[in-house]
C-alpha positions as CSV (number, residue, x, y, z in Angstrom):
1,M,-37.3,-113.9,25.1
2,S,-36.6,-110.3,25.9
3,A,-33.2,-108.6,26.0
4,D,-32.1,-106.0,28.4
5,L,-31.7,-102.7,26.6
6,P,-29.0,-100.2,27.7
7,T,-30.2,-97.3,29.8
8,P,-29.8,-94.1,27.9
9,A,-27.4,-91.5,29.3
10,P,-28.9,-88.4,30.8
11,P,-28.9,-85.4,28.4
12,T,-26.0,-83.1,28.5
13,P,-27.0,-79.5,29.5
14,P,-26.4,-77.0,26.8
15,T,-23.2,-75.0,27.0
16,T,-23.8,-71.3,26.8
17,G,-20.3,-70.0,27.4
18,P,-17.0,-70.6,29.1
19,T,-17.3,-71.9,32.6
20,D,-14.0,-70.4,33.8
21,S,-14.7,-66.7,34.6
22,G,-11.5,-64.8,34.6
23,P,-10.9,-61.1,35.0
24,V,-12.9,-58.9,32.7
25,T,-12.6,-55.2,32.0
26,C,-15.5,-53.1,33.0
27,G,-16.3,-49.6,34.3
28,P,-16.1,-48.4,37.8
29,H,-17.9,-50.4,40.5
30,P,-21.3,-48.9,41.3
31,G,-20.0,-48.0,44.8
32,A,-16.8,-46.3,43.6
33,P,-16.5,-42.6,43.9
34,E,-17.1,-40.5,40.8
35,P,-14.3,-38.9,38.8
36,L,-13.6,-35.4,40.0
37,P,-13.7,-32.2,38.0
38,Y,-11.0,-29.6,38.4
39,H,-12.7,-27.5,41.1
40,L,-13.2,-30.5,43.4
41,L,-9.6,-31.9,43.2
42,A,-8.9,-30.7,46.8
43,R,-11.4,-33.3,48.0
44,T,-8.8,-36.1,47.3
45,R,-7.3,-35.4,50.7
46,P,-8.9,-36.0,54.1
47,G,-9.9,-32.8,55.9
48,H,-10.0,-31.0,52.6
49,R,-12.1,-28.1,53.8
50,W,-9.8,-26.7,56.4
51,R,-6.7,-28.0,54.7
52,T,-7.5,-26.1,51.5
53,L,-8.2,-22.9,53.6
54,L,-4.8,-23.3,55.2
55,V,-3.2,-23.6,51.8
56,V,-4.8,-20.3,50.7
57,L,-3.7,-18.6,53.9
58,L,-0.2,-19.9,53.6
59,A,0.1,-18.7,50.0
60,A,-1.2,-15.3,51.0
61,A,1.3,-15.1,53.8
62,L,4.2,-16.1,51.5
63,W,3.2,-13.5,49.0
64,L,2.8,-10.8,51.6
65,G,6.2,-11.8,53.1
66,A,7.8,-11.3,49.7
67,C,6.2,-7.9,49.4
68,L,7.6,-7.0,52.9
69,V,11.1,-8.0,51.7
70,L,10.6,-5.6,48.8
71,L,9.6,-2.8,51.1
72,A,12.7,-3.5,53.3
73,F,14.9,-3.4,50.2
74,D,13.2,-0.1,49.1
75,A,13.9,1.4,52.5
76,A,17.5,0.4,52.3
77,T,18.1,1.8,48.8
78,R,16.2,5.0,49.6
79,R,18.5,5.6,52.5
80,V,21.7,4.7,50.7
81,L,21.1,5.6,47.1
82,G,18.1,8.0,47.4
83,L,16.0,5.8,45.2
84,D,12.2,5.4,45.8
85,L,11.5,2.0,44.2
86,V,8.0,1.6,45.6
87,A,6.9,4.9,44.3
88,R,8.2,4.0,40.8
89,I,6.5,0.6,41.0
90,L,3.1,2.1,42.0
91,S,3.3,4.7,39.3
92,T,2.6,1.9,36.7
93,D,4.9,3.6,34.3
94,F,5.9,0.6,32.3
95,T,8.3,2.7,30.2
96,D,10.4,2.7,33.4
97,P,12.3,-0.6,33.8
98,V,11.9,-0.4,37.6
99,G,8.1,0.2,37.3
100,F,7.8,-2.6,34.8
101,I,9.7,-5.3,36.7
102,G,8.2,-4.3,40.0
103,G,4.6,-4.0,38.8
104,F,4.5,-7.3,37.0
105,G,7.0,-9.0,39.3
106,I,5.0,-8.5,42.5
107,V,2.0,-10.2,40.9
108,A,4.2,-12.9,39.4
109,L,5.3,-13.8,43.0
110,M,1.8,-15.3,43.4
111,L,3.0,-18.2,41.3
112,P,5.7,-19.6,43.6
113,A,3.7,-18.7,46.6
114,S,0.7,-20.8,45.4
115,L,2.9,-23.7,44.4
116,V,4.9,-23.8,47.6
117,A,1.8,-23.6,49.7
118,Q,0.2,-26.4,47.7
119,R,3.4,-28.5,48.0
120,L,3.4,-28.1,51.8
121,L,-0.2,-28.5,52.7
122,G,-2.3,-29.2,49.6
123,A,-3.6,-32.3,47.8
124,R,-1.2,-34.8,46.2
125,P,0.2,-34.7,43.7
126,T,1.1,-31.0,43.8
127,G,0.3,-30.8,40.1
128,L,-3.4,-31.1,40.9
129,L,-3.4,-27.3,41.2
130,S,-2.5,-27.3,37.5
131,S,-4.9,-29.8,36.0
132,V,-6.8,-33.1,36.6
133,T,-3.8,-35.0,35.2
134,G,-1.6,-33.8,38.0
135,R,0.6,-31.7,35.8
136,L,0.6,-28.7,33.5
137,R,-0.3,-29.9,30.0
138,W,2.2,-27.8,27.9
139,R,1.0,-29.0,24.5
140,W,-2.5,-28.0,25.4
141,L,-1.3,-24.7,26.7
142,L,0.5,-23.9,23.5
143,H,-2.5,-25.0,21.4
144,S,-4.8,-22.7,23.5
145,L,-2.3,-19.8,23.1
146,A,-2.4,-20.2,19.3
147,L,-6.2,-20.2,19.2
148,V,-6.7,-17.2,21.5
149,L,-3.9,-15.2,19.7
150,G,-5.7,-15.7,16.4
151,V,-8.9,-14.3,17.8
152,Q,-7.1,-11.4,19.4
153,L,-5.5,-10.4,16.1
154,V,-8.9,-10.5,14.4
155,V,-10.4,-8.3,17.2
156,L,-7.6,-5.8,17.0
157,T,-7.9,-5.6,13.2
158,V,-11.6,-4.9,13.4
159,D,-11.0,-2.3,16.1
160,I,-8.2,-0.4,14.4
161,V,-9.3,-0.8,10.7
162,V,-13.1,-0.7,11.0
163,L,-14.5,0.6,14.3
164,T,-12.0,3.5,15.0
165,P,-12.5,5.2,11.6
166,L,-16.2,4.5,11.6
167,L,-16.6,6.3,14.9
168,G,-14.6,9.3,13.7
169,G,-11.4,8.3,15.5
170,E,-7.8,8.3,14.2
171,V,-5.2,5.7,14.8
172,P,-1.8,7.4,15.5
173,A,1.3,6.1,13.8
174,P,3.2,3.7,16.0
175,V,6.1,5.3,17.8
176,L,8.6,3.3,19.9
177,Q,8.4,4.5,23.5
178,P,11.4,5.0,25.8
179,W,12.8,1.6,26.8
180,A,10.5,-0.1,24.2
181,W,13.0,-2.9,23.7
182,F,12.9,-3.6,27.4
183,T,9.1,-3.6,27.4
184,L,8.9,-6.0,24.5
185,L,11.4,-8.3,26.2
186,G,9.4,-8.2,29.4
187,A,6.3,-9.0,27.4
188,V,7.9,-12.3,26.5
189,L,9.7,-13.2,29.7
190,L,7.9,-11.7,32.6
191,V,4.3,-11.0,31.6
192,P,3.4,-14.7,31.1
193,V,4.7,-15.5,34.6
194,Q,2.6,-12.7,36.0
195,C,-0.5,-14.0,34.2
196,A,0.2,-17.6,35.4
197,G,0.6,-16.2,39.0
198,E,-2.9,-14.7,38.9
199,E,-4.5,-17.8,37.4
200,Y,-2.9,-20.1,40.0
201,A,-4.1,-17.8,42.8
202,F,-7.6,-16.7,41.6
203,R,-8.6,-19.8,39.5
204,G,-6.4,-22.5,41.0
205,L,-6.4,-21.9,44.8
206,A,-9.6,-19.9,44.9
207,M,-11.7,-22.4,42.8
208,Q,-10.5,-25.4,44.7
209,L,-11.1,-23.6,48.0
210,V,-14.7,-22.9,47.1
211,G,-15.0,-26.4,45.6
212,S,-13.9,-28.0,48.9
213,W,-17.0,-26.5,50.6
214,L,-19.5,-26.2,47.7
215,R,-19.9,-28.9,45.1
216,H,-21.6,-27.1,42.2
217,P,-19.1,-25.5,39.7
218,A,-21.0,-22.3,39.5
219,F,-19.9,-21.3,43.0
220,A,-16.3,-22.0,42.3
221,I,-16.4,-20.0,39.0
222,V,-18.4,-17.0,40.2
223,L,-17.3,-16.4,43.8
224,P,-13.6,-15.5,43.2
225,V,-14.6,-13.0,40.5
226,P,-15.5,-9.9,42.6
227,V,-12.1,-10.0,44.4
228,F,-10.3,-10.5,41.1
229,A,-12.2,-7.6,39.4
230,L,-12.1,-5.1,42.3
231,G,-8.4,-5.8,42.8
232,H,-7.6,-4.1,39.5
233,G,-8.9,-0.7,40.6
234,Y,-10.8,0.1,37.5
235,D,-14.0,2.1,37.0
236,L,-17.4,0.4,36.4
237,W,-16.8,-0.5,32.7
238,G,-13.2,-1.6,33.4
239,A,-14.3,-3.7,36.3
240,L,-17.0,-5.4,34.2
241,D,-14.4,-6.1,31.5
242,V,-12.1,-7.8,34.1
243,A,-15.1,-9.6,35.6
244,V,-15.9,-11.1,32.1
245,A,-12.3,-12.2,31.8
246,G,-12.5,-13.8,35.3
247,L,-15.7,-15.6,34.6
248,A,-14.3,-16.9,31.2
249,A,-11.1,-18.1,32.9
250,G,-13.0,-19.9,35.6
251,W,-15.5,-21.5,33.3
252,V,-12.8,-22.7,30.8
253,A,-10.7,-24.1,33.7
254,W,-13.7,-26.2,34.8
255,R,-14.6,-27.1,31.2
256,T,-11.1,-28.3,30.2
257,G,-10.0,-29.7,33.5
258,G,-7.1,-27.3,34.2
259,L,-5.6,-23.9,34.1
260,E,-3.9,-24.0,30.7
261,A,-6.6,-22.4,28.6
262,A,-7.3,-19.8,31.3
263,I,-3.6,-18.9,31.4
264,A,-3.7,-18.6,27.6
265,L,-6.6,-16.1,27.7
266,H,-4.8,-14.0,30.3
267,V,-1.3,-14.1,28.6
268,V,-2.6,-13.1,25.2
269,N,-4.6,-10.2,26.7
270,N,-1.7,-8.8,28.8
271,V,1.0,-9.4,26.3
272,T,-1.1,-7.6,23.7
273,I,-1.5,-4.6,26.0
274,T,2.2,-4.6,26.8
275,V,3.2,-4.7,23.1
276,L,0.7,-1.9,22.2
277,T,2.2,0.1,25.1
278,A,5.7,-0.2,23.6
279,V,4.5,1.5,20.3
280,G,2.3,4.1,22.1
281,W,-1.1,2.5,21.3
282,A,-2.1,1.7,24.8
283,D,-1.8,3.2,28.3
284,P,-1.2,0.6,30.9
285,A,-1.9,3.1,33.7
286,A,-5.5,3.7,32.4
287,T,-8.2,2.8,35.0
288,S,-11.3,3.4,32.9
289,G,-13.1,1.3,30.4
290,S,-15.9,1.9,27.9
291,P,-19.0,0.1,26.6
292,L,-17.3,-0.4,23.2
293,G,-14.3,-2.0,24.9
294,L,-16.5,-4.3,26.9
295,A,-18.4,-5.3,23.8
296,L,-15.1,-6.1,22.0
297,S,-14.0,-8.1,25.0
298,L,-17.2,-10.1,25.1
299,A,-17.0,-10.9,21.4
300,G,-13.4,-11.9,21.5
301,T,-13.8,-13.9,24.7
302,T,-16.8,-15.7,23.4
303,A,-15.1,-16.6,20.2
304,S,-12.0,-17.8,22.1
305,L,-14.0,-20.0,24.4
306,W,-15.9,-21.6,21.5
307,L,-12.6,-22.4,19.7
308,V,-10.9,-23.7,22.8
309,T,-13.7,-25.9,24.0
310,R,-14.2,-27.3,20.4
311,A,-10.5,-28.0,20.2
312,A,-10.5,-29.6,23.6
313,D,-13.3,-31.9,22.7
314,R,-11.7,-32.9,19.4
315,A,-8.3,-33.6,21.1
316,G,-9.9,-35.5,23.9
317,V,-8.5,-33.2,26.6
318,Q,-9.1,-34.8,30.0
319,R,-11.8,-33.0,32.0
320,R,-12.0,-35.2,35.2
321,R,-9.6,-37.1,37.4
322,P,-10.6,-40.8,37.4
323,A,-11.4,-42.2,40.8
324,L,-10.1,-45.6,39.6
325,P,-7.6,-46.4,36.9
326,T,-9.3,-46.6,33.5
327,G,-10.0,-50.1,32.5
328,E,-9.1,-51.6,35.8
329,A,-9.6,-55.4,35.8
330,V,-12.3,-56.6,38.2
331,A,-12.8,-60.3,39.0
332,V,-16.3,-61.6,38.4
333,G,-17.6,-64.7,40.2
């Protein structure tokens, strides 16, 4: 007599993982736009090509308007007080307080002109003109200033202690010039604003204008340089020196994602010249350069760029503006 045996249960499929798929953290979706480097930040707004051009034109109009106000004030003071302010400004005599404030102040007006134009017509937030983070990174700016200043002190020491005697020159004893205290005060308070004004105009607005039309960073770095160099009115060697500074500032702005390191390069250079002027070791009205001066600039600039970019990499300085928030949760399944 046979007994009915129980039918075996079907095998349970192996479990390879949780069946409830929740949100997981992953990178940007394959179809998402790529993070933007500094020179392409204007592309965050629709119609960026023509809008960025309008920003530049508005900034130029605001700056020229401020210059016209100065001319009107000069005409009034000349008629009433017999003062020729414009002539004193154009003389580039930085031992004259009027020439100092006027000469640096006119260029410093590029800063508010650029920021106001960006605020009215440019990409949002307005701080995208400063860096990919949407703001000026003050700690990184101060870090860059310290690095570049250290290089500048080494270059000055080599020039004064080694090269000048080696080439048969003589370093005169420092002598405080007329109004030296005023020049030194201006080196701290006004010259950095003047440098920032040029950087926001020639690296900020200009690079982002070029970047709104041409994607490769080389165009944004190189194309503004001729205007920047020729605008200083130097001879060939002097213009080449300024061109090197412009190329370095543009490259480091792209490389570090903002204007901070470029401002640091500019501030250290101009403050150094201003301080040397106060003790009679530099002539701010000079319009000629030299092969030796160009070589020293190349050496100092190269060393500064190496130190700054190395520090930026170590500190994790942000180079691009993310298209999506970092680590955004994306549902799978």
